[in-house]
N, C-alpha and C positions, 0 to 999 in steps of 0.2 A: 451459555451465552443467551441473553434475552433476544426474542425476535426483533425487538426494536433496534438492536445493534446492527442488523444486516441491511445493506443497501444494494439494490440492483443497479449495476453500472456497467458501462461498456469498457472493455480493455482495448478498444480501437476497432477499426473496420477490418474485416477479413474478406476472403473471396466470396463468402456467402452473406455478407452484411455485417452488422455490428456483432461483436463477440461479447455477449452479455453473460455475466456471472453475478452471484451474490457475494458481497464483500463485507468484512467487518475489520475494524482497526482498533488496536489497543495501544495507547501511549504507555510506555514502560518507564522511561526516565528522561528528564531534561538534562542536557549536558552542555558544558562550555566547549565549543569547538576547538579553541586554542589548546586544550589539554591533549588533543590528539594530533593536531596539525597547526603549526604556527600561522599558516595562511588563513586559518579560520578563527583567529583570535578576535574576540569581541562578538562572535556570532553564537546564538543559542541554537542547539540542535536537539532533536528528539530521537531516541531509540524506541522502536515500536515493533509490534507484531501485526502483520497484514495477513488476513485469512481470505482465501478465495474458495467459494463453494460452487461446484457445477450445478446448474439448474436441473439437468436431466437426471442425475443420479445421487446428488448430495455429496459427492466425493470432495474432500477438503485438501487444500494445499496451503502450506504455511511459509511465510517469508519474513525474515527479520528486516527491519528498515533502519536507516540512518539518514535522516533528512532534516533540512532546516525547520525549526519550530514553526508551526502554523501551516505546514504542507497539508493539503486536503487529501481525503481519501480518494477523491476523483483523480487527483494528480498521481497518487500512488498507483491506482489501478491502470492509468494510462502508461506509466513507466513500466509496470509489469508487462503490459501488452506490447511495449516496444522492444522488450528483451527477447522476444521469440517464444514466450511461454504459450502453451496451447490454450 
């Protein structure tokens, strides 16, 4: 992955301040939400891969995403942070 794909973003505030990590996001497919749930009919969704890299040691964690089209990497990082991930 090129260096330009990585963004240093916060996953939210922790007890010692902002939880900064490097993040990259790859959009894999645009899908019609109605194909999976009638309540999502008419909405475009994106399946993606969100990658979190620890600044200290470069350790990688991978997340598959299913989000409304146009969801930003900043929003995805915040969502990851709100789920209790370290």
